[in-house]
C-alpha positions, -999 to 999 in steps of 0.1 A, spaced: 82 -137 303 89 -171 287 106 -168 253 91 -191 227 118 -201 202 111 -213 167 116 -251 162 148 -262 146 132 -286 121 113 -259 101 107 -269 65 129 -251 39 99 -234 23 90 -217 56 126 -206 61 126 -191 26 93 -173 33 107 -158 65 138 -146 46 116 -131 19 95 -111 44 126 -101 63 142 -85 32 108 -68 24 106 -53 59 143 -42 58 138 -26 24 110 -5 37 129 5 69 165 9 57 169 7 19 161 43 13 187 54 39 213 30 25 208 43 -10 212 79 1 243 69 21 258 54 -11 253 86 -30 269 106 -1 299 83 0 304 86 -37 303 124 -34 327 125 -4 352 102 -20 348 121 -53 337 91 -75 324 118 -99 323 93 -128 296 74 -110 275 100 -93 276 128 -119 261 106 -147 234 93 -123 225 127 -109 223 141 -145 201 113 -156 180 118 -124 174 154 -133 159 145 -166 140 115 -151 125 133 -122 89 133 -135 88 96 -143 70 86 -111 42 110 -122 41 96 -157 33 60 -152 66 50 -136 89 23 -150 78 -11 -140 100 -42 -145 84 -76 -151 118 -91 -142 118 -75 -107 81 -82 -102 88 -119 -111 116 -124 -85 110 -157 -68 114 -139 -34 79 -124 -40 64 -159 -42 77 -167 -8 67 -133 5 31 -140 -6 30 -175 9 44 -163 42 11 -148 54 -4 -160 29 -20 -132 8 -52 -138 -11 -70 -116 -37 -108 -121 -39 -130 -107 -67 -167 -101 -61 -176 -83 -94 -164 -83 -130 -148 -52 -143 -148 -38 -178 -113 -35 -193 -124 -7 -215 -128 16 -185 -104 29 -159 -109 24 -121 -98 37 -88 -94 11 -61 -97 26 -26 -76 3 -5 -84 -1 33 -70 -3 59 -35 11 56 -21 -12 83 15 -7 93 34 -15 60 5 -22 35 15 -58 29 -17 -67 11 -15 -39 -14 22 -47 -22 17 -85 -24 -14 -83 -46 -6 -54 -69 32 -51 -71 43 -86 -78 35 -112 -105 27 -139 -80 -8 -128 -70 -40 -137 -88 -45 -102 -102 -38 -110 -139 -61 -141 -137 -89 -123 -119 -87 -90 -138 -74 -98 -173 -66 -68 -195 -58 -45 -166 -26 -28 -154 -25 -19 -117 -6 11 -103 0 14 -66 2 51 -56 26 59 -28 40 90 -11 59 113 -35 86 115 -8 100 81 -16 107 91 -52 130 118 -40 154 91 -27 181 84 -53 185 47 -63 156 37 -40 132 53 -64 143 30 -92 137 -1 -70 103 13 -60 92 21 -95 103 -13 -108 75 -29 -87 48 -8 -105 45 19 -78 40 55 -88 34 88 -70 1 95 -53 2 131 -66 -29 145 -84 -8 147 -116 2 110 -113 -33 97 -107 -46 118 -136 -20 103 -159 -30 68 -150 -67 75 -154 -62 94 -187 -57 62 -208 -85 66 -234 -88 29 -242 -92 20 -205 -76 -9 -186 -58 11 -159 -64 8 -122 -52 33 -97 -48 18 -62 -48 45 -35 -44 36 2 -69 63 12 -62 63 50 -26 73 43 1 77 69 -23 90 95 -43 58 95 -12 37 102 -11 51 137 -44 34 144 -34 1 129 -39 -20 160 -50 -57 160 -88 -59 162 -94 -23 153 -113 -12 122 -107 26 122 -105 42 88 -95 78 81 -118 87 52 -143 114 61 -120 142 50 -104 123 21 -124 136 -9 -97 143 -34 -100 108 -49 -137 114 -55 -131 147 -73 -105 131 -96 -128 101 -102 -155 126 -114 -131 145 -135 -120 114 -154 -152 94 -152 -133 66 -134 -155 41 -115 -147 38 -78 -141 4 -62 -139 -1 -25 -113 -27 -14 -110 -41 21 -80 -61 31 -90 -83 60 -60 -92 83 -40 -61 74 -41 -47 109 -33 -81 125 3 -83 113 19 -61 139 13 -47 174 20 -11 183 30 6 214 -2 20 229 -8 54 215 -44 66 222 -54 100 208 -42 127 232 -13 107 246 22 123 244 33 96 220 5 102 196 10 139 197 47 135 188 38 110 161 12 133 146 36 163 146 64 143 130 39 130 104 29 166 95 65 176 92 79 146 72 47 135 54 48 100 67 41 84 101 64 66 125 43 39 142 63 21 169 54 -14 158 66 -49 168 56 -85 163 78 -116 162 115 -123 156 133 -147 132 142 -173 157 117 -166 185 80 -156 185 79 -130 214 94 -99 199 109 -85 167 101 -66 135 89 -96 115 51 -96 109 30 -124 123 19 -152 100 -17 -140 97 -37 -146 65 -46 -115 44 -77 -116 23 -80 -86 0 -116 -83 -11 -124 -62 -42 -159 -49 -40 -186 -37 -65 -177 -8 -88 -196 25 -83 -203 39 -118 -191 75 -122 -203 99 -149 -175 122 -161 -179 157 -148 -150 180 -157 -159 206 -130 -178 188 -102 -196 208 -76 -190 203 -39 -225 188 -37 -216 162 -64 -184 153 -46 -201 150 -13 -229 128 -27 -204 104 -44 -182 104 -12 -212 93 9 -221 66 -17 -185 53 -15 -185 51 23 -218 32 22 -205 7 -4 -173 2 17 -194 -5 48 -216 -30 29 -185 -48 16 -171 -50 52 -203 -63 67 -208 -88 39 -174 -105 44 -163 -98 80 -176 -131 95 -159 -151 68 -126 -137 78 -128 -139 116 -142 -105 126 -169 -107 153 -204 -99 145 -205 -68 167 -175 -52 151 -181 -24 127 -162 1 107 -153 34 124 -150 63 100 -129 93 110 
């Protein structure tokens, strides 16, 4: 196989974009482990004056990821995120006006491998979110596991991320004056195992908890489809029933998160590496589905709203797929 190297005369801006994405990938893959390692080293070498105050504070701060988190506009405004957004680039497209006196749930699809579109659009100050949706605050809900990692949890919360637990989503949607948006990547870890280029498979048929909580709080549901999300990485072939997929699914059930064996390009060559491909991401926010508050929704009400949501999601995909390079014959597959 012929190795294709990157040219030497790459503009500075593109080099900075590559560096920004590299640190983002490494932060997802290694930063949690590094943070845990730091705490272990402090304990082994008995730097009690460092780890004891932090662990004490952590004890009292444990519930913060379920109480709106602790975002930092300073972190969200780091210049590195501008270069991260421009690397792909990432675009946010609004199709409908939202009322800032209401709260909303954005159902984000697809998960992809590392959810680059959700992070770039809702966890940094360099997207068009504030311009397109004035008066709103976005909260990206992620696996509670990540908030169990000392130090790393502070970095994660600073971006505006919070736990995806029921208690956390309820907290965000309980704002009486409205203006909050819960972004939930509905396919979750399981869907990341099907994040292959050209595939449009969504794990949603059994995901009904978000519908129940929307009914409980009267929060409108908004389907969001991020075109290009599955094109950023390739995965080792893992069809359902293969030994690799069986191992991945068992690990996912044990640990709570999936381990897709992904690859794309390198830093200095384009054939292999962990850097995502430079593929544009267009995150399209669809039409809101009005939801009447029902404190104790019946299974029939949940099922009806769930079906309506899937229909609206399919309409959104069909209306925009040709614009973003998806062939006419391709359609969503719901699992």
